[in-house]
C-alpha positions in Angstrom: 24.3 1.3 76.3 23.9 -1.2 79.1 20.9 -2.0 81.1 20.8 -0.7 84.7 19.0 -3.8 85.9 21.0 -6.4 88.0 22.3 -9.3 86.0 22.1 -13.1 86.7 24.3 -15.2 84.5 23.7 -18.9 83.8 26.9 -21.0 83.1 27.6 -24.7 82.9 28.9 -27.4 80.6 26.9 -28.5 77.5 23.5 -30.3 77.8 22.8 -29.7 81.5 19.6 -27.8 80.8 20.8 -24.2 81.0 18.4 -23.0 78.2 15.5 -24.9 79.6 16.1 -23.2 83.0 16.6 -19.9 81.3 13.2 -20.2 79.5 11.6 -21.2 82.8 13.0 -18.1 84.6 11.9 -15.6 81.9 8.6 -17.4 81.5 8.7 -17.7 77.7 10.5 -19.9 75.2 13.3 -17.5 74.2 16.2 -20.0 73.9 16.2 -22.9 71.4 16.1 -26.1 73.4 17.2 -29.4 72.0 18.6 -32.6 73.5 21.9 -32.0 71.6 25.0 -30.5 73.2 26.1 -27.1 72.0 22.8 -25.6 70.8 23.3 -22.2 72.6 26.5 -20.4 71.4 26.0 -16.6 71.9 25.0 -14.8 75.1 21.2 -14.6 75.2 19.6 -11.8 77.3 16.0 -11.5 78.6 14.3 -9.5 81.4 12.3 -11.1 84.2 10.7 -10.3 87.5 10.4 -12.1 90.9 8.8 -10.7 94.1 8.7 -7.3 92.6 12.4 -7.2 91.6 13.2 -6.9 87.9 16.5 -8.2 86.6 18.2 -9.6 83.5 19.0 -13.3 83.0 21.8 -14.2 80.6 22.1 -17.7 79.0 25.5 -18.8 77.8 26.9 -21.6 75.7 28.1 -24.8 77.2 31.6 -24.4 78.5 34.2 -27.2 77.8 37.8 -26.6 78.7 39.4 -29.6 76.9 38.2 -28.9 73.4 40.4 -26.6 71.3 38.1 -25.9 68.3 37.5 -22.2 67.5 33.8 -22.3 68.4 34.5 -23.8 71.9 37.1 -21.1 72.5 34.6 -18.3 71.5 31.9 -19.8 73.7 34.4 -19.6 76.6 35.1 -16.0 75.7 31.4 -15.2 75.6 30.8 -16.8 79.0 33.7 -14.8 80.5 32.3 -11.6 79.1 28.9 -12.4 80.7 30.6 -13.2 84.1 32.3 -9.8 84.0 28.9 -8.1 84.1 27.2 -10.6 86.4 25.8 -9.8 89.9 24.8 -13.4 90.6 26.1 -16.6 88.9 24.0 -19.7 88.5 26.3 -22.7 88.0 24.1 -25.3 86.4 24.9 -29.0 86.7 23.1 -32.3 86.0 21.9 -34.5 88.9 21.7 -37.6 86.6 25.3 -37.4 85.5 26.8 -36.5 88.8 30.0 -34.5 89.2 31.7 -34.3 85.8 35.4 -33.4 85.2 34.1 -30.4 83.2 32.1 -29.4 86.3 35.3 -29.5 88.4 37.2 -27.4 85.8 34.4 -24.8 85.8 34.1 -24.8 89.6 37.9 -24.0 89.8 37.4 -21.1 87.3 34.4 -19.7 89.4 36.0 -20.1 92.8 38.1 -16.9 92.7 35.4 -14.5 91.4 34.1 -12.1 94.0 30.4 -12.7 93.2 27.7 -15.0 94.6 27.8 -18.4 92.9 24.8 -20.7 93.3 25.3 -24.4 92.4 22.0 -25.3 90.7 21.6 -29.1 90.3 19.1 -29.4 87.4 16.9 -32.3 86.4 15.9 -33.1 90.0 12.4 -34.0 88.8 11.4 -35.8 92.0 12.4 -36.0 95.7 14.6 -39.0 95.2 16.8 -37.1 92.9 17.3 -34.4 95.6 19.5 -36.9 97.4 21.7 -37.2 94.3 22.3 -33.5 94.5 24.4 -33.9 97.7 27.3 -35.1 95.6 27.8 -31.5 94.3 28.8 -30.3 97.7 32.2 -31.7 96.8 32.7 -28.8 94.4 33.3 -26.6 97.4 31.1 -23.7 96.3 28.7 -23.9 99.2 24.9 -24.6 99.2 23.4 -26.6 96.3 19.9 -26.1 94.9 18.2 -29.1 93.3 15.6 -27.9 90.7 13.8 -29.1 87.6 14.0 -26.5 84.8 11.6 -28.6 82.8 8.9 -29.0 85.4 9.6 -25.9 87.5 10.2 -27.9 90.7 12.3 -25.9 93.2 12.7 -22.9 90.9 10.6 -20.7 93.1 12.9 -21.3 96.2 15.9 -20.7 94.0 14.5 -17.4 92.7 13.9 -16.3 96.4 17.6 -16.8 97.1 18.6 -15.0 93.9 16.5 -11.9 94.7 18.0 -11.7 98.2 21.5 -11.6 96.6 20.7 -9.0 94.0 22.2 -5.5 94.4 19.8 -2.5 94.3 19.1 -1.0 90.8 21.5 1.9 90.9 20.0 4.1 88.2 16.6 5.0 86.8 15.8 3.0 83.7 15.8 4.6 80.3 12.1 4.6 79.2 12.6 6.1 75.8 10.8 4.2 73.0 13.3 2.0 71.3 13.7 1.2 67.6 13.6 -2.6 67.1 15.7 -3.7 64.2 15.6 -7.4 63.0 18.9 -8.2 61.3 18.0 -10.9 58.7 19.7 -12.5 55.8 21.1 -15.7 54.4 23.6 -17.7 56.4 27.1 -16.4 56.5 26.5 -12.9 55.0 28.0 -11.2 58.1 25.0 -10.4 60.3 26.7 -11.2 63.6 29.9 -9.4 62.4 27.9 -6.3 61.8 26.4 -6.4 65.4 29.9 -6.8 66.8 31.1 -3.8 64.6 28.1 -1.7 65.8 28.7 -2.4 69.5 32.5 -2.3 69.3 32.7 -5.6 71.3 32.7 -9.3 70.6 29.0 -9.5 71.4 28.3 -12.4 68.9 30.2 -15.5 68.0 31.5 -15.1 64.5 32.6 -17.9 62.3 32.9 -18.8 58.6 30.8 -21.8 59.4 27.2 -21.1 58.2 24.6 -21.3 60.9 26.7 -20.3 63.9 23.9 -18.1 65.3 21.1 -20.2 66.6 18.8 -17.9 68.6 17.5 -14.4 68.0 19.9 -12.3 70.1 19.0 -8.8 71.3 21.6 -6.1 71.6 21.0 -2.5 72.8 22.7 0.4 71.1 22.5 4.2 71.3 23.0 6.4 68.3 22.2 10.1 67.7 20.2 10.2 70.9 18.0 7.3 69.8 17.8 3.9 71.5 18.1 0.8 69.2 17.5 -2.8 69.9 19.4 -4.9 67.3 17.9 -8.4 67.0 20.5 -10.7 65.3 18.9 -13.8 63.8 19.9 -17.1 62.4 20.5 -17.3 58.6 17.2 -18.0 56.8 17.3 -20.9 54.4 14.7 -22.2 51.9 12.3 -24.5 53.7 13.3 -27.5 51.6 16.9 -27.1 52.9 16.0 -27.0 56.6 17.4 -30.1 58.2 16.2 -31.2 61.6 14.3 -29.5 64.4 17.2 -27.3 65.5 17.3 -25.5 62.2 13.5 -25.4 62.0 13.5 -23.4 65.3 16.3 -21.2 64.1 14.3 -20.1 61.0 11.1 -19.8 63.1 12.9 -17.5 65.6 14.1 -15.3 62.7 10.6 -15.0 61.3 9.3 -14.1 64.8 12.1 -11.5 65.2 10.8 -9.8 62.1 7.3 -9.8 63.5 8.3 -8.0 66.6 10.6 -5.5 64.9 9.9 -2.0 63.4 12.5 -2.3 60.8 14.2 -5.1 58.9 17.9 -4.7 58.1 18.4 -7.1 55.2 22.0 -8.0 55.0 23.3 -9.2 51.6 26.8 -10.2 50.6 27.9 -7.6 48.1 30.6 -9.9 46.8 28.0 -12.6 45.9 25.6 -10.3 44.2 21.8 -10.7 44.7 20.8 -14.4 45.1 17.4 -16.1 45.0 17.8 -16.6 48.8 18.2 -12.8 49.3 15.0 -12.2 47.3 13.0 -14.7 49.4 14.2 -12.9 52.6 13.4 -9.5 51.2 9.9 -10.6 50.3 9.5 -12.0 53.9 10.2 -8.5 55.3 8.0 -6.8 52.8 5.0 -9.2 53.4 5.4 -8.6 57.2 4.9 -4.8 56.5 8.1 -3.7 58.1 10.3 -0.8 57.2 13.3 -2.1 55.2 16.9 -1.1 54.8 19.5 -3.0 52.8 23.0 -3.4 54.3 25.2 -4.5 51.5 28.0 -6.1 53.5 31.6 -7.2 52.5 31.7 -4.2 50.1 35.5 -3.9 50.8 35.9 -6.9 48.4 34.3 -4.8 45.6 35.8 -1.4 46.5 38.7 -1.6 48.9 38.6 1.3 51.5 40.7 4.2 50.3 40.3 7.3 52.4 36.7 8.6 52.7 34.1 6.2 51.4 32.4 7.3 48.3 28.7 8.0 48.6 28.2 6.8 45.1 30.2 4.9 42.5 29.4 3.0 39.3 29.6 -0.3 41.2 27.1 0.9 43.9 24.7 2.3 41.2 24.8 -1.0 39.4 24.1 -3.0 42.5 21.1 -0.8 43.4 19.9 -1.1 39.8 20.0 -4.9 40.1 17.9 -4.8 43.3 15.4 -2.5 41.7 15.0 -4.7 38.6 15.0 -8.0 40.4 12.6 -7.2 43.2 10.6 -4.1 42.3 8.2 -4.4 45.1 11.0 -3.3 47.4 12.0 -0.3 45.4 11.1 1.9 48.4 13.8 0.3 50.5 17.0 2.3 51.0 20.5 0.9 51.1 23.9 1.5 52.6 27.2 -0.2 51.7 29.2 -1.6 54.6 32.1 -3.7 55.7 31.8 -5.3 59.1 35.4 -6.5 58.8 36.7 -2.9 58.2 34.0 -1.3 60.4 33.1 0.9 57.4 29.7 2.3 56.5 28.2 1.6 59.9 26.8 5.1 60.5 25.1 5.3 57.1 23.2 2.1 57.9 21.9 3.5 61.2 21.1 6.8 59.5 19.0 4.9 56.9 17.2 3.0 59.7 16.3 6.3 61.4 15.0 7.7 58.1 13.0 4.6 57.4 11.6 4.6 61.0 10.4 8.2 60.6 8.7 7.3 57.3 7.2 4.1 58.9 5.4 6.3 61.5 4.5 9.1 59.0 1.0 10.6 59.0 -0.5 13.0 56.4 -3.4 15.3 57.0 -6.7 14.3 55.3 -6.8 17.6 53.4 -3.4 17.1 51.8 -4.1 13.5 50.9 -7.4 14.3 49.3 -5.9 17.1 47.2 -3.2 14.7 46.0 -5.6 12.0 45.1 -7.9 14.4 43.3 -5.0 15.8 41.3 -3.8 12.3 40.4 -7.2 11.0 39.3 -7.8 14.2 37.3 -4.4 13.9 35.5 -5.0 10.2 34.7 -8.6 8.9 35.0 -9.1 5.2 35.0 -11.9 3.2 33.2 -12.5 -0.5 33.2 -15.1 -2.2 31.0 -16.8 1.0 30.2 -17.0 2.1 33.9 -15.0 4.9 35.4 -13.3 4.5 38.8 -14.4 7.3 41.1 -12.6 8.1 44.3 -14.8 10.2 46.5 -12.7 10.4 49.7 -9.3 9.3 51.0 -8.0 9.1 54.6 -5.0 7.6 56.4 -6.3 5.0 58.8 -3.0 3.9 60.4 0.8 4.1 60.5 3.5 1.5 60.9 3.2 1.1 57.9 1.2 4.1 56.6 -2.1 2.7 55.4 -4.7 4.6 53.4 -8.4 3.9 52.7 -10.1 5.1 49.5 -13.9 5.3 49.3 -14.8 4.5 45.8 -17.8 3.7 43.7 -16.8 0.1 43.2 -13.7 -1.5 44.9 -13.5 -4.1 42.1 -12.6 -1.3 39.6 -9.2 -0.5 41.2 -6.7 -2.4 39.2 -3.3 -3.2 40.7 -1.6 -1.1 38.0 -3.7 2.0 39.0 -3.1 1.3 42.7 0.6 1.3 42.0 0.2 4.7 40.1 -1.5 6.2 43.2 1.2 4.7 45.5 3.9 6.3 43.4 2.1 9.7 43.5 1.9 9.5 47.3 5.7 8.6 47.5 6.5 11.5 45.1 4.7 14.0 47.4 5.7 12.7 50.9 9.0 11.5 52.5 8.2 7.7 52.6 11.6 6.2 51.6 12.3 2.9 53.5 8.7 2.0 54.4 6.0 0.0 52.6 2.6 1.8 52.2 -0.8 0.2 51.9 -4.0 1.1 50.1 -7.4 -0.3 51.0 -10.7 0.4 49.2 -14.2 0.6 50.5 -17.5 1.1 48.8 -18.7 4.8 48.7 -21.9 3.8 50.5 -21.3 5.2 54.0 -18.2 7.2 53.0 -17.7 10.4 54.8 -17.9 13.7 52.9 -15.0 16.2 52.6 -15.8 17.5 56.1 -15.7 14.0 57.6 -19.4 13.6 58.1 -21.2 10.4 57.3 -24.2 10.5 54.9 -27.6 9.5 56.1 -28.7 6.0 55.2 -31.4 6.1 52.5 -34.8 5.0 53.4 -36.1 1.6 52.2 -37.4 1.9 48.6 -35.8 5.3 48.1 -33.6 5.8 45.0 -29.9 6.5 45.6 -28.8 9.6 43.8 -26.1 9.1 41.2 -22.6 10.2 42.1 
């Protein structure tokens, strides 16, 4: 599913400040910026607005025509895909370097396209550098626009020109609520390959080199009438192994992607088994309170595809058993076995996400909840240090994730083992697979009665009746 908004694509050779300008245009730090060529690799999308016009801006990797390594080739492919959907192209150059041979090569590639191309001369931080920009008229692409992406100088005038060139939005935007899915995992487990398999296009750069994805990349998808936003992230490493500021920002973006998601798709490499790195990432999603689904990728290495995929097999049961034993706090998470390479098991993953999302937003009536809690405490009372835990009233206070408050005689009496017992009873009764659930306790003083009414506060000096 593609956006109906007009699209502005930023292209240029490496290290001319494309990502800095991109962040300036969308008014937030979306792209990782570092004074090192080649930081941006995938296409990066964000929505912005100027003079009442909304449009999408697309950042692309630095284009170099002379290098023949696979990543440079894939970056060129990604840029060409972006140009296909562009309505306006910003060709970003560097006023300090002057016209570069790579600028000339790219200008020759852009000349035949039937779309407006604006030559944006970046790093024009003062009026003197505006004069340097005149050299770029030799590219033969028309007017040049000196700007400073870092300081914002000249960006407003540039945006005025862009808005004038934009075509009208042809269709009404789809306002359905989207399901935001953060795709997280260790480096090189196949996260970007899965996104490409879901969309049926080379949306992400895929390489056997760990750490290829640098930014958190959003991709829209439609499935079973639902709108998904898949957020591909950089591989998360242990903090002690993070080297340099680029990798620090990669991990930071991945963690922020989880924070803005509804569901975390935790990708693990089925051929590697469950690693300590997988467990740390699972715990990150759990602690963030997000719905969780495991995508066990590269399963074709364990069970080569042979006709219809089996819903269950001894190998799958054993893998799920390992997950349950190794990280029991995520026993609620569901799993699907996939192969991005073979495009196998993709629908089951999305089905599990839909199931987890429904559970994530589940709400139970107060009457049902209180009957369940009453039956659970009657079947298994709890006593600590000679004192019995008494639960007078229970209510669900929020969803996403489902959160319940218990009004008790003493919150200190609720041991974590008994809390787990109550959580399991709630899960047995209600369809909550795929989502964490939370229990909070409050003192019974001020607790509502079964009809939801609050008791009167006792007068000073009066004795409080025993429960």
